Phi, psi and omega in degrees: 000321181303313180298321178300311182292323177294320178295320178297318178295318180300315179296320179294320179293320176298318178296322179296321179295325181279324184222082184282072177246175185292326179295318180291322177296319178297320177299316177299314180299321177296319178297318178298315181297318179297313180295319180297318178297317178299313182296328177302333183267002185261164176294156187307314181299320178292317180301312183296312182294320178299319180289326175298314179296316180299314181298324180290340182271337190275129174288164185304317183294328177286320177300320178298322183285318187246351186304324181289338183259355182266141178076000000 
């Protein structure tokens, strides 16, 4: 599941880079929320590594939008 959610986020971030509109930003935020909820239910090593990967994938504008609600 972790790989599935990371892949979905990666695709959403790529789409955001190509088409930076509000719908694409909302899709990215939804992917972040889904992944964050999933990571909350995982053991600490998985949770930590998943969040490191997630943070590394997100562009600054997405971090500004969802950063306060993640973790």
